[in-house]
PDB file of N, CA, C and O in Angstrom:
ATOM      1  N   MET A   1     -19.990   7.244   2.993  1.00  0.00           N
ATOM      2  CA  MET A   1     -21.112   7.031   3.579  1.00  0.00           C
ATOM      3  C   MET A   1     -22.266   7.743   2.314  1.00  0.00           C
ATOM      4  O   MET A   1     -22.150   8.860   1.808  1.00  0.00           O
ATOM      5  N   HIS A   2     -23.201   6.866   2.065  1.00  0.00           N
ATOM      6  CA  HIS A   2     -24.095   7.214   1.064  1.00  0.00           C
ATOM      7  C   HIS A   2     -25.558   7.464   1.412  1.00  0.00           C
ATOM      8  O   HIS A   2     -26.440   6.626   1.222  1.00  0.00           O
ATOM      9  N   VAL A   3     -25.757   8.686   1.940  1.00  0.00           N
ATOM     10  CA  VAL A   3     -26.915   9.117   2.718  1.00  0.00           C
ATOM     11  C   VAL A   3     -27.282  10.592   2.456  1.00  0.00           C
ATOM     12  O   VAL A   3     -26.342  11.349   2.214  1.00  0.00           O
ATOM     13  N   SER A   4     -28.468  11.066   2.472  1.00  0.00           N
ATOM     14  CA  SER A   4     -28.720  12.231   2.307  1.00  0.00           C
ATOM     15  C   SER A   4     -28.110  13.353   2.904  1.00  0.00           C
ATOM     16  O   SER A   4     -27.754  12.961   4.015  1.00  0.00           O
ATOM     17  N   PRO A   5     -27.792  14.556   2.764  1.00  0.00           N
ATOM     18  CA  PRO A   5     -27.185  15.421   3.646  1.00  0.00           C
ATOM     19  C   PRO A   5     -27.875  15.682   4.763  1.00  0.00           C
ATOM     20  O   PRO A   5     -27.187  16.006   5.731  1.00  0.00           O
ATOM     21  N   TRP A   6     -28.975  15.638   4.903  1.00  0.00           N
ATOM     22  CA  TRP A   6     -30.015  15.725   6.181  1.00  0.00           C
ATOM     23  C   TRP A   6     -29.474  14.797   7.107  1.00  0.00           C
ATOM     24  O   TRP A   6     -28.993  15.121   8.193  1.00  0.00           O
ATOM     25  N   LEU A   7     -29.572  13.406   6.581  1.00  0.00           N
ATOM     26  CA  LEU A   7     -29.062  12.264   7.495  1.00  0.00           C
ATOM     27  C   LEU A   7     -27.911  12.403   7.754  1.00  0.00           C
ATOM     28  O   LEU A   7     -27.643  12.234   8.943  1.00  0.00           O
ATOM     29  N   ALA A   8     -26.789  12.745   6.856  1.00  0.00           N
ATOM     30  CA  ALA A   8     -25.437  12.985   7.212  1.00  0.00           C
ATOM     31  C   ALA A   8     -25.158  14.004   8.365  1.00  0.00           C
ATOM     32  O   ALA A   8     -24.293  13.752   9.205  1.00  0.00           O
ATOM     33  N   MET A   9     -25.848  15.086   8.402  1.00  0.00           N
ATOM     34  CA  MET A   9     -25.832  16.153   9.405  1.00  0.00           C
ATOM     35  C   MET A   9     -26.234  15.456  10.750  1.00  0.00           C
ATOM     36  O   MET A   9     -25.500  15.519  11.737  1.00  0.00           O
ATOM     37  N   SER A  10     -27.277  14.873  10.748  1.00  0.00           N
ATOM     38  CA  SER A  10     -27.638  14.216  12.034  1.00  0.00           C
ATOM     39  C   SER A  10     -26.591  13.224  12.652  1.00  0.00           C
ATOM     40  O   SER A  10     -26.195  13.294  13.816  1.00  0.00           O
ATOM     41  N   ILE A  11     -26.175  12.256  11.695  1.00  0.00           N
ATOM     42  CA  ILE A  11     -25.342  11.320  12.217  1.00  0.00           C
ATOM     43  C   ILE A  11     -24.030  12.113  12.582  1.00  0.00           C
ATOM     44  O   ILE A  11     -23.444  11.865  13.635  1.00  0.00           O
ATOM     45  N   PHE A  12     -23.692  12.826  11.927  1.00  0.00           N
ATOM     46  CA  PHE A  12     -22.327  13.771  12.362  1.00  0.00           C
ATOM     47  C   PHE A  12     -22.424  14.148  13.732  1.00  0.00           C
ATOM     48  O   PHE A  12     -21.609  13.790  14.582  1.00  0.00           O
ATOM     49  N   GLN A  13     -23.546  14.962  13.984  1.00  0.00           N
ATOM     50  CA  GLN A  13     -23.724  15.568  15.434  1.00  0.00           C
ATOM     51  C   GLN A  13     -23.891  14.614  16.344  1.00  0.00           C
ATOM     52  O   GLN A  13     -23.336  14.773  17.431  1.00  0.00           O
ATOM     53  N   LYS A  14     -24.607  13.538  16.131  1.00  0.00           N
ATOM     54  CA  LYS A  14     -24.914  12.547  17.325  1.00  0.00           C
ATOM     55  C   LYS A  14     -23.731  11.655  17.424  1.00  0.00           C
ATOM     56  O   LYS A  14     -23.534  11.047  18.477  1.00  0.00           O
ATOM     57  N   ALA A  15     -22.913  11.527  16.395  1.00  0.00           N
ATOM     58  CA  ALA A  15     -21.532  10.650  16.528  1.00  0.00           C
ATOM     59  C   ALA A  15     -20.702  11.389  17.397  1.00  0.00           C
ATOM     60  O   ALA A  15     -20.101  10.867  18.337  1.00  0.00           O
ATOM     61  N   ILE A  16     -20.644  12.733  17.079  1.00  0.00           N
ATOM     62  CA  ILE A  16     -19.800  13.506  18.027  1.00  0.00           C
ATOM     63  C   ILE A  16     -20.292  13.551  19.498  1.00  0.00           C
ATOM     64  O   ILE A  16     -19.578  13.524  20.500  1.00  0.00           O
ATOM     65  N   ARG A  17     -21.508  13.617  19.447  1.00  0.00           N
ATOM     66  CA  ARG A  17     -21.964  13.634  21.045  1.00  0.00           C
ATOM     67  C   ARG A  17     -21.556  12.233  21.827  1.00  0.00           C
ATOM     68  O   ARG A  17     -21.265  12.157  23.021  1.00  0.00           O
ATOM     69  N   ARG A  18     -21.601  11.210  20.936  1.00  0.00           N
ATOM     70  CA  ARG A  18     -21.548   9.866  21.479  1.00  0.00           C
ATOM     71  C   ARG A  18     -20.095   9.363  21.617  1.00  0.00           C
ATOM     72  O   ARG A  18     -19.803   8.265  22.091  1.00  0.00           O
ATOM     73  N   GLY A  19     -19.131  10.359  21.114  1.00  0.00           N
ATOM     74  CA  GLY A  19     -17.679   9.751  21.112  1.00  0.00           C
ATOM     75  C   GLY A  19     -17.260   8.957  19.910  1.00  0.00           C
ATOM     76  O   GLY A  19     -16.174   8.380  19.872  1.00  0.00           O
ATOM     77  N   ARG A  20     -18.178   8.931  18.875  1.00  0.00           N
ATOM     78  CA  ARG A  20     -17.884   7.891  17.741  1.00  0.00           C
ATOM     79  C   ARG A  20     -17.075   8.587  16.444  1.00  0.00           C
ATOM     80  O   ARG A  20     -17.561   8.953  15.374  1.00  0.00           O
ATOM     81  N   GLU A  21     -15.950   8.636  16.806  1.00  0.00           N
ATOM     82  CA  GLU A  21     -15.082   9.539  15.938  1.00  0.00           C
ATOM     83  C   GLU A  21     -14.775   9.037  14.412  1.00  0.00           C
ATOM     84  O   GLU A  21     -14.448   9.731  13.450  1.00  0.00           O
ATOM     85  N   ASP A  22     -14.980   7.604  14.479  1.00  0.00           N
ATOM     86  CA  ASP A  22     -15.163   7.061  13.106  1.00  0.00           C
ATOM     87  C   ASP A  22     -16.097   7.266  12.327  1.00  0.00           C
ATOM     88  O   ASP A  22     -15.927   7.478  11.126  1.00  0.00           O
ATOM     89  N   LEU A  23     -17.375   7.227  12.979  1.00  0.00           N
ATOM     90  CA  LEU A  23     -18.699   7.595  12.421  1.00  0.00           C
ATOM     91  C   LEU A  23     -18.898   9.195  12.033  1.00  0.00           C
ATOM     92  O   LEU A  23     -19.602   9.604  11.109  1.00  0.00           O
ATOM     93  N   ALA A  24     -18.298   9.821  12.735  1.00  0.00           N
ATOM     94  CA  ALA A  24     -18.419  11.410  12.589  1.00  0.00           C
ATOM     95  C   ALA A  24     -17.358  11.837  11.335  1.00  0.00           C
ATOM     96  O   ALA A  24     -17.559  12.793  10.586  1.00  0.00           O
ATOM     97  N   LEU A  25     -16.368  11.071  11.275  1.00  0.00           N
ATOM     98  CA  LEU A  25     -15.567  11.515   9.982  1.00  0.00           C
ATOM     99  C   LEU A  25     -16.076  11.002   8.756  1.00  0.00           C
ATOM    100  O   LEU A  25     -15.775  11.492   7.668  1.00  0.00           O
ATOM    101  N   ARG A  26     -16.938   9.903   8.916  1.00  0.00           N
ATOM    102  CA  ARG A  26     -17.653   9.353   7.556  1.00  0.00           C
ATOM    103  C   ARG A  26     -18.618  10.174   7.098  1.00  0.00           C
ATOM    104  O   ARG A  26     -18.746  10.497   5.917  1.00  0.00           O
ATOM    105  N   ALA A  27     -19.484  10.617   8.229  1.00  0.00           N
ATOM    106  CA  ALA A  27     -20.525  11.644   7.984  1.00  0.00           C
ATOM    107  C   ALA A  27     -19.871  12.926   7.329  1.00  0.00           C
ATOM    108  O   ALA A  27     -20.312  13.461   6.312  1.00  0.00           O
ATOM    109  N   ALA A  28     -18.871  13.311   7.970  1.00  0.00           N
ATOM    110  CA  ALA A  28     -18.361  14.525   7.616  1.00  0.00           C
ATOM    111  C   ALA A  28     -17.593  14.665   6.245  1.00  0.00           C
ATOM    112  O   ALA A  28     -17.533  15.672   5.541  1.00  0.00           O
ATOM    113  N   ALA A  29     -17.002  13.392   6.016  1.00  0.00           N
ATOM    114  CA  ALA A  29     -16.627  13.366   4.537  1.00  0.00           C
ATOM    115  C   ALA A  29     -17.812  13.219   3.509  1.00  0.00           C
ATOM    116  O   ALA A  29     -17.659  13.731   2.400  1.00  0.00           O
ATOM    117  N   SER A  30     -18.785  12.666   3.753  1.00  0.00           N
ATOM    118  CA  SER A  30     -20.026  12.633   3.122  1.00  0.00           C
ATOM    119  C   SER A  30     -20.506  14.007   2.902  1.00  0.00           C
ATOM    120  O   SER A  30     -20.748  14.412   1.765  1.00  0.00           O
ATOM    121  N   LEU A  31     -20.635  14.653   3.831  1.00  0.00           N
ATOM    122  CA  LEU A  31     -21.124  16.321   3.724  1.00  0.00           C
ATOM    123  C   LEU A  31     -20.129  17.027   2.767  1.00  0.00           C
ATOM    124  O   LEU A  31     -20.458  17.682   1.778  1.00  0.00           O
ATOM    125  N   LEU A  32     -18.797  16.789   3.227  1.00  0.00           N
ATOM    126  CA  LEU A  32     -17.700  17.469   2.423  1.00  0.00           C
ATOM    127  C   LEU A  32     -17.992  17.345   0.910  1.00  0.00           C
ATOM    128  O   LEU A  32     -17.978  18.317   0.155  1.00  0.00           O
ATOM    129  N   ARG A  33     -18.300  15.885   0.462  1.00  0.00           N
ATOM    130  CA  ARG A  33     -18.319  15.797  -0.902  1.00  0.00           C
ATOM    131  C   ARG A  33     -19.659  16.080  -1.358  1.00  0.00           C
ATOM    132  O   ARG A  33     -19.648  16.200  -2.583  1.00  0.00           O
ATOM    133  N   ASP A  34     -20.958  16.254  -0.799  1.00  0.00           N
ATOM    134  CA  ASP A  34     -22.332  16.287  -1.378  1.00  0.00           C
ATOM    135  C   ASP A  34     -22.820  17.615  -0.683  1.00  0.00           C
ATOM    136  O   ASP A  34     -23.806  18.139  -1.202  1.00  0.00           O
ATOM    137  N   ALA A  35     -22.318  18.176   0.319  1.00  0.00           N
ATOM    138  CA  ALA A  35     -23.010  19.755   0.659  1.00  0.00           C
ATOM    139  C   ALA A  35     -22.068  20.416   1.654  1.00  0.00           C
ATOM    140  O   ALA A  35     -22.424  20.532   2.827  1.00  0.00           O
ATOM    141  N   PRO A  36     -20.735  20.908   1.189  1.00  0.00           N
ATOM    142  CA  PRO A  36     -19.862  21.261   2.108  1.00  0.00           C
ATOM    143  C   PRO A  36     -20.536  22.517   2.839  1.00  0.00           C
ATOM    144  O   PRO A  36     -20.151  22.719   3.991  1.00  0.00           O
ATOM    145  N   ASP A  37     -21.254  23.166   2.441  1.00  0.00           N
ATOM    146  CA  ASP A  37     -21.755  24.368   3.037  1.00  0.00           C
ATOM    147  C   ASP A  37     -22.563  23.987   4.304  1.00  0.00           C
ATOM    148  O   ASP A  37     -22.608  24.700   5.307  1.00  0.00           O
ATOM    149  N   LYS A  38     -23.178  22.834   4.172  1.00  0.00           N
ATOM    150  CA  LYS A  38     -24.127  22.233   5.305  1.00  0.00           C
ATOM    151  C   LYS A  38     -23.050  21.642   6.368  1.00  0.00           C
ATOM    152  O   LYS A  38     -23.378  21.669   7.554  1.00  0.00           O
ATOM    153  N   LEU A  39     -22.021  21.209   6.078  1.00  0.00           N
ATOM    154  CA  LEU A  39     -21.056  20.642   6.939  1.00  0.00           C
ATOM    155  C   LEU A  39     -20.341  21.720   7.742  1.00  0.00           C
ATOM    156  O   LEU A  39     -20.037  21.518   8.918  1.00  0.00           O
ATOM    157  N   TRP A  40     -20.062  22.895   7.100  1.00  0.00           N
ATOM    158  CA  TRP A  40     -19.501  23.855   7.819  1.00  0.00           C
ATOM    159  C   TRP A  40     -20.372  24.730   8.998  1.00  0.00           C
ATOM    160  O   TRP A  40     -20.000  25.182  10.081  1.00  0.00           O
ATOM    161  N   ARG A  41     -21.683  24.769   8.314  1.00  0.00           N
ATOM    162  CA  ARG A  41     -22.561  25.190   9.342  1.00  0.00           C
ATOM    163  C   ARG A  41     -22.907  24.505  10.445  1.00  0.00           C
ATOM    164  O   ARG A  41     -23.303  25.063  11.469  1.00  0.00           O
ATOM    165  N   ARG A  42     -22.782  23.238  10.311  1.00  0.00           N
ATOM    166  CA  ARG A  42     -23.048  22.084  11.370  1.00  0.00           C
ATOM    167  C   ARG A  42     -21.962  22.218  12.211  1.00  0.00           C
ATOM    168  O   ARG A  42     -22.161  22.165  13.424  1.00  0.00           O
ATOM    169  N   ILE A  43     -20.728  22.399  11.733  1.00  0.00           N
ATOM    170  CA  ILE A  43     -19.433  22.488  12.742  1.00  0.00           C
ATOM    171  C   ILE A  43     -19.582  23.551  13.707  1.00  0.00           C
ATOM    172  O   ILE A  43     -19.410  23.438  14.920  1.00  0.00           O
ATOM    173  N   GLY A  44     -19.951  24.701  13.008  1.00  0.00           N
ATOM    174  CA  GLY A  44     -20.283  25.891  13.907  1.00  0.00           C
ATOM    175  C   GLY A  44     -21.265  25.836  14.955  1.00  0.00           C
ATOM    176  O   GLY A  44     -21.180  26.410  16.041  1.00  0.00           O
ATOM    177  N   CYS A  45     -22.360  24.984  14.485  1.00  0.00           N
ATOM    178  CA  CYS A  45     -23.619  24.593  15.629  1.00  0.00           C
ATOM    179  C   CYS A  45     -22.855  23.865  16.509  1.00  0.00           C
ATOM    180  O   CYS A  45     -22.726  24.372  17.624  1.00  0.00           O
ATOM    181  N   ILE A  46     -22.237  22.665  16.281  1.00  0.00           N
ATOM    182  CA  ILE A  46     -21.568  21.859  17.245  1.00  0.00           C
ATOM    183  C   ILE A  46     -20.592  22.533  18.180  1.00  0.00           C
ATOM    184  O   ILE A  46     -20.561  22.204  19.365  1.00  0.00           O
ATOM    185  N   ALA A  47     -19.772  23.489  17.680  1.00  0.00           N
ATOM    186  CA  ALA A  47     -18.735  24.175  18.379  1.00  0.00           C
ATOM    187  C   ALA A  47     -19.383  24.981  19.467  1.00  0.00           C
ATOM    188  O   ALA A  47     -18.969  24.963  20.626  1.00  0.00           O
ATOM    189  N   TYR A  48     -20.421  25.697  19.059  1.00  0.00           N
ATOM    190  CA  TYR A  48     -20.905  26.845  20.039  1.00  0.00           C
ATOM    191  C   TYR A  48     -22.071  25.955  20.953  1.00  0.00           C
ATOM    192  O   TYR A  48     -22.139  26.184  22.161  1.00  0.00           O
ATOM    193  N   GLU A  49     -22.822  25.114  20.437  1.00  0.00           N
ATOM    194  CA  GLU A  49     -23.817  24.446  21.311  1.00  0.00           C
ATOM    195  C   GLU A  49     -23.168  23.229  22.146  1.00  0.00           C
ATOM    196  O   GLU A  49     -23.349  23.200  23.363  1.00  0.00           O
ATOM    197  N   ASP A  50     -22.455  22.280  21.542  1.00  0.00           N
ATOM    198  CA  ASP A  50     -22.028  21.075  22.165  1.00  0.00           C
ATOM    199  C   ASP A  50     -20.919  21.205  23.185  1.00  0.00           C
ATOM    200  O   ASP A  50     -20.790  20.670  24.286  1.00  0.00           O
ATOM    201  N   ILE A  51     -20.088  22.130  22.470  1.00  0.00           N
ATOM    202  CA  ILE A  51     -18.424  22.024  23.078  1.00  0.00           C
ATOM    203  C   ILE A  51     -18.536  23.243  23.708  1.00  0.00           C
ATOM    204  O   ILE A  51     -18.552  23.062  24.925  1.00  0.00           O
ATOM    205  N   GLY A  52     -18.616  24.353  23.424  1.00  0.00           N
ATOM    206  CA  GLY A  52     -18.733  25.974  23.977  1.00  0.00           C
ATOM    207  C   GLY A  52     -17.344  25.908  24.985  1.00  0.00           C
ATOM    208  O   GLY A  52     -16.198  25.573  24.686  1.00  0.00           O
ATOM    209  N   MET A  53     -17.900  26.356  26.284  1.00  0.00           N
ATOM    210  CA  MET A  53     -16.773  26.712  27.139  1.00  0.00           C
ATOM    211  C   MET A  53     -15.905  25.598  27.435  1.00  0.00           C
ATOM    212  O   MET A  53     -14.794  25.868  27.892  1.00  0.00           O
ATOM    213  N   ALA A  54     -16.253  24.283  27.237  1.00  0.00           N
ATOM    214  CA  ALA A  54     -15.282  23.200  27.609  1.00  0.00           C
ATOM    215  C   ALA A  54     -13.921  23.331  26.752  1.00  0.00           C
ATOM    216  O   ALA A  54     -12.844  22.934  27.196  1.00  0.00           O
ATOM    217  N   SER A  55     -14.061  23.884  25.571  1.00  0.00           N
ATOM    218  CA  SER A  55     -12.839  24.064  24.726  1.00  0.00           C
ATOM    219  C   SER A  55     -12.968  25.325  23.860  1.00  0.00           C
ATOM    220  O   SER A  55     -13.649  25.387  22.836  1.00  0.00           O
ATOM    221  N   LEU A  56     -12.346  26.178  24.307  1.00  0.00           N
ATOM    222  CA  LEU A  56     -12.442  27.475  23.799  1.00  0.00           C
ATOM    223  C   LEU A  56     -11.707  27.334  22.528  1.00  0.00           C
ATOM    224  O   LEU A  56     -12.177  27.884  21.532  1.00  0.00           O
ATOM    225  N   GLN A  57     -10.535  26.618  22.439  1.00  0.00           N
ATOM    226  CA  GLN A  57      -9.678  26.301  21.470  1.00  0.00           C
ATOM    227  C   GLN A  57     -10.602  25.621  20.353  1.00  0.00           C
ATOM    228  O   GLN A  57     -10.530  26.092  19.218  1.00  0.00           O
ATOM    229  N   ALA A  58     -11.274  24.783  20.541  1.00  0.00           N
ATOM    230  CA  ALA A  58     -12.150  24.020  19.454  1.00  0.00           C
ATOM    231  C   ALA A  58     -13.072  25.134  18.915  1.00  0.00           C
ATOM    232  O   ALA A  58     -13.136  25.320  17.700  1.00  0.00           O
ATOM    233  N   VAL A  59     -13.806  25.899  19.801  1.00  0.00           N
ATOM    234  CA  VAL A  59     -14.552  27.097  19.350  1.00  0.00           C
ATOM    235  C   VAL A  59     -14.094  28.062  18.322  1.00  0.00           C
ATOM    236  O   VAL A  59     -14.718  28.463  17.340  1.00  0.00           O
ATOM    237  N   GLY A  60     -12.641  28.433  18.797  1.00  0.00           N
ATOM    238  CA  GLY A  60     -11.761  29.470  17.921  1.00  0.00           C
ATOM    239  C   GLY A  60     -11.416  28.581  16.471  1.00  0.00           C
ATOM    240  O   GLY A  60     -11.386  29.168  15.390  1.00  0.00           O
ATOM    241  N   LEU A  61     -11.213  27.401  16.561  1.00  0.00           N
ATOM    242  CA  LEU A  61     -10.904  26.782  15.202  1.00  0.00           C
ATOM    243  C   LEU A  61     -12.224  26.767  14.452  1.00  0.00           C
ATOM    244  O   LEU A  61     -12.236  27.160  13.286  1.00  0.00           O
ATOM    245  N   ALA A  62     -13.239  26.378  14.986  1.00  0.00           N
ATOM    246  CA  ALA A  62     -14.427  26.282  14.250  1.00  0.00           C
ATOM    247  C   ALA A  62     -14.714  27.820  13.559  1.00  0.00           C
ATOM    248  O   ALA A  62     -15.097  28.019  12.406  1.00  0.00           O
ATOM    249  N   THR A  63     -14.452  28.733  14.484  1.00  0.00           N
ATOM    250  CA  THR A  63     -14.886  30.070  13.882  1.00  0.00           C
ATOM    251  C   THR A  63     -13.858  30.316  12.689  1.00  0.00           C
ATOM    252  O   THR A  63     -14.330  30.673  11.609  1.00  0.00           O
ATOM    253  N   VAL A  64     -12.757  30.180  12.790  1.00  0.00           N
ATOM    254  CA  VAL A  64     -11.590  30.457  11.639  1.00  0.00           C
ATOM    255  C   VAL A  64     -12.174  29.538  10.455  1.00  0.00           C
ATOM    256  O   VAL A  64     -12.396  30.046   9.356  1.00  0.00           O
ATOM    257  N   ALA A  65     -12.415  28.194  10.696  1.00  0.00           N
ATOM    258  CA  ALA A  65     -12.934  27.420   9.526  1.00  0.00           C
ATOM    259  C   ALA A  65     -14.310  27.880   8.961  1.00  0.00           C
ATOM    260  O   ALA A  65     -14.637  27.598   7.808  1.00  0.00           O
ATOM    261  N   LEU A  66     -15.063  28.557   9.753  1.00  0.00           N
ATOM    262  CA  LEU A  66     -16.321  29.156   9.242  1.00  0.00           C
ATOM    263  C   LEU A  66     -15.821  30.380   8.400  1.00  0.00           C
ATOM    264  O   LEU A  66     -16.534  30.794   7.486  1.00  0.00           O
ATOM    265  N   ALA A  67     -14.660  30.950   8.668  1.00  0.00           N
ATOM    266  CA  ALA A  67     -14.575  32.366   7.872  1.00  0.00           C
ATOM    267  C   ALA A  67     -14.393  32.128   6.289  1.00  0.00           C
ATOM    268  O   ALA A  67     -14.450  33.102   5.540  1.00  0.00           O
ATOM    269  N   GLY A  68     -14.185  30.908   5.809  1.00  0.00           N
ATOM    270  CA  GLY A  68     -14.111  30.605   4.306  1.00  0.00           C
ATOM    271  C   GLY A  68     -13.149  29.621   3.951  1.00  0.00           C
ATOM    272  O   GLY A  68     -12.373  29.100   4.752  1.00  0.00           O
ATOM    273  N   LYS A  69     -13.219  29.364   2.669  1.00  0.00           N
ATOM    274  CA  LYS A  69     -12.168  28.383   2.068  1.00  0.00           C
ATOM    275  C   LYS A  69     -10.767  28.763   2.161  1.00  0.00           C
ATOM    276  O   LYS A  69      -9.871  27.935   2.324  1.00  0.00           O
ATOM    277  N   ARG A  70     -10.572  30.058   2.054  1.00  0.00           N
ATOM    278  CA  ARG A  70      -9.097  30.564   2.326  1.00  0.00           C
ATOM    279  C   ARG A  70      -8.463  30.084   3.535  1.00  0.00           C
ATOM    280  O   ARG A  70      -7.415  29.443   3.604  1.00  0.00           O
ATOM    281  N   HIS A  71      -9.204  30.461   4.471  1.00  0.00           N
ATOM    282  CA  HIS A  71      -8.812  30.016   5.740  1.00  0.00           C
ATOM    283  C   HIS A  71      -8.704  28.462   6.047  1.00  0.00           C
ATOM    284  O   HIS A  71      -7.786  28.047   6.754  1.00  0.00           O
ATOM    285  N   ARG A  72      -9.593  27.667   5.541  1.00  0.00           N
ATOM    286  CA  ARG A  72      -9.516  26.082   5.739  1.00  0.00           C
ATOM    287  C   ARG A  72      -8.419  25.806   4.999  1.00  0.00           C
ATOM    288  O   ARG A  72      -7.751  24.913   5.519  1.00  0.00           O
ATOM    289  N   SER A  73      -7.925  26.268   3.880  1.00  0.00           N
ATOM    290  CA  SER A  73      -6.917  26.015   3.051  1.00  0.00           C
ATOM    291  C   SER A  73      -5.576  26.182   3.596  1.00  0.00           C
ATOM    292  O   SER A  73      -4.618  25.520   3.198  1.00  0.00           O
ATOM    293  N   ALA A  74      -5.502  27.185   4.628  1.00  0.00           N
ATOM    294  CA  ALA A  74      -4.412  27.202   5.247  1.00  0.00           C
ATOM    295  C   ALA A  74      -4.159  25.906   6.209  1.00  0.00           C
ATOM    296  O   ALA A  74      -3.023  25.529   6.497  1.00  0.00           O
ATOM    297  N   ALA A  75      -5.221  25.337   6.621  1.00  0.00           N
ATOM    298  CA  ALA A  75      -5.085  24.188   7.481  1.00  0.00           C
ATOM    299  C   ALA A  75      -4.954  22.957   6.556  1.00  0.00           C
ATOM    300  O   ALA A  75      -5.492  21.898   6.880  1.00  0.00           O
ATOM    301  N   ASN A  76      -4.252  23.077   5.415  1.00  0.00           N
ATOM    302  CA  ASN A  76      -4.252  22.082   4.536  1.00  0.00           C
ATOM    303  C   ASN A  76      -5.314  21.342   3.704  1.00  0.00           C
ATOM    304  O   ASN A  76      -5.194  20.228   3.196  1.00  0.00           O
ATOM    305  N   GLY A  77      -6.357  22.151   3.658  1.00  0.00           N
ATOM    306  CA  GLY A  77      -7.540  21.613   2.989  1.00  0.00           C
ATOM    307  C   GLY A  77      -8.762  21.229   3.773  1.00  0.00           C
ATOM    308  O   GLY A  77      -8.671  20.940   4.966  1.00  0.00           O
ATOM    309  N   GLN A  78      -9.991  21.218   3.076  1.00  0.00           N
ATOM    310  CA  GLN A  78     -11.185  21.302   3.889  1.00  0.00           C
ATOM    311  C   GLN A  78     -11.362  19.958   4.904  1.00  0.00           C
ATOM    312  O   GLN A  78     -11.678  20.112   6.084  1.00  0.00           O
ATOM    313  N   LEU A  79     -11.138  18.707   4.349  1.00  0.00           N
ATOM    314  CA  LEU A  79     -11.168  17.446   5.290  1.00  0.00           C
ATOM    315  C   LEU A  79     -10.215  17.546   6.663  1.00  0.00           C
ATOM    316  O   LEU A  79     -10.572  17.309   7.817  1.00  0.00           O
ATOM    317  N   PRO A  80      -8.969  17.944   6.220  1.00  0.00           N
ATOM    318  CA  PRO A  80      -7.995  17.909   7.370  1.00  0.00           C
ATOM    319  C   PRO A  80      -8.707  19.276   8.390  1.00  0.00           C
ATOM    320  O   PRO A  80      -8.527  19.132   9.600  1.00  0.00           O
ATOM    321  N   ALA A  81      -9.307  20.263   8.046  1.00  0.00           N
ATOM    322  CA  ALA A  81      -9.754  21.290   8.921  1.00  0.00           C
ATOM    323  C   ALA A  81     -10.899  20.585   9.608  1.00  0.00           C
ATOM    324  O   ALA A  81     -10.942  20.671  10.835  1.00  0.00           O
ATOM    325  N   ALA A  82     -11.818  19.908   8.984  1.00  0.00           N
ATOM    326  CA  ALA A  82     -13.041  19.445   9.394  1.00  0.00           C
ATOM    327  C   ALA A  82     -12.597  18.201  10.363  1.00  0.00           C
ATOM    328  O   ALA A  82     -13.450  17.824  11.167  1.00  0.00           O
ATOM    329  N   SER A  83     -11.567  17.658  10.355  1.00  0.00           N
ATOM    330  CA  SER A  83     -11.403  16.456  11.007  1.00  0.00           C
ATOM    331  C   SER A  83     -10.359  16.668  12.069  1.00  0.00           C
ATOM    332  O   SER A  83      -9.796  15.763  12.684  1.00  0.00           O
ATOM    333  N   SER A  84     -10.138  18.105  12.238  1.00  0.00           N
ATOM    334  CA  SER A  84      -9.043  18.160  13.552  1.00  0.00           C
ATOM    335  C   SER A  84      -9.537  17.719  14.791  1.00  0.00           C
ATOM    336  O   SER A  84     -10.664  17.995  15.204  1.00  0.00           O
ATOM    337  N   PRO A  85      -8.828  17.135  15.301  1.00  0.00           N
ATOM    338  CA  PRO A  85      -8.871  16.522  16.715  1.00  0.00           C
ATOM    339  C   PRO A  85      -9.172  17.682  17.839  1.00  0.00           C
ATOM    340  O   PRO A  85      -9.729  17.473  18.917  1.00  0.00           O
ATOM    341  N   ASN A  86      -8.710  18.893  17.385  1.00  0.00           N
ATOM    342  CA  ASN A  86      -9.094  19.895  18.465  1.00  0.00           C
ATOM    343  C   ASN A  86     -10.594  20.374  18.394  1.00  0.00           C
ATOM    344  O   ASN A  86     -11.072  21.038  19.314  1.00  0.00           O
ATOM    345  N   LEU A  87     -11.350  20.011  17.241  1.00  0.00           N
ATOM    346  CA  LEU A  87     -12.341  20.224  17.115  1.00  0.00           C
ATOM    347  C   LEU A  87     -13.535  19.427  18.126  1.00  0.00           C
ATOM    348  O   LEU A  87     -14.583  19.907  18.557  1.00  0.00           O
ATOM    349  N   GLY A  88     -13.076  18.301  18.292  1.00  0.00           N
ATOM    350  CA  GLY A  88     -13.736  17.427  19.521  1.00  0.00           C
ATOM    351  C   GLY A  88     -13.378  17.422  20.686  1.00  0.00           C
ATOM    352  O   GLY A  88     -14.025  16.812  21.538  1.00  0.00           O
ATOM    353  N   GLU A  89     -12.407  18.019  20.932  1.00  0.00           N
ATOM    354  CA  GLU A  89     -12.250  18.083  22.441  1.00  0.00           C
ATOM    355  C   GLU A  89     -13.091  18.509  23.514  1.00  0.00           C
ATOM    356  O   GLU A  89     -13.736  19.513  23.213  1.00  0.00           O
ATOM    357  N   ARG A  90     -13.279  18.116  24.562  1.00  0.00           N
ATOM    358  CA  ARG A  90     -14.084  18.420  25.493  1.00  0.00           C
ATOM    359  C   ARG A  90     -13.541  18.916  26.753  1.00  0.00           C
ATOM    360  O   ARG A  90     -14.298  19.219  27.675  1.00  0.00           O
TER     361      ARG A  90
END
C-alpha cells in the first residue's frame, strides 16, 4: 500500500474496527516499512481503546510489543508481532 503514514494509520484502525483483516495487514505492512514507530503507537492505542477488557491477552501482547524491538524480535520479528491474530481478538 503506497499511502502516507497518516492515511495508513487511519486505514489500519478503521480496518480493525470493521473486521477487515486483509486491509489492516496491508496498512500495517505499509506503516512498518515507512513509519514503524507510528505503527507500534497505533497498536497500543487500538489495544487499549478498542479492544480493552474484551481481550486482556491482546492488551498484554500489545504492551509487550510496545516494550521495544528486542521483545518484538522474540516474536519472530516485527511483522509477525504486528499481525498476531491475538491482537485482533474481541
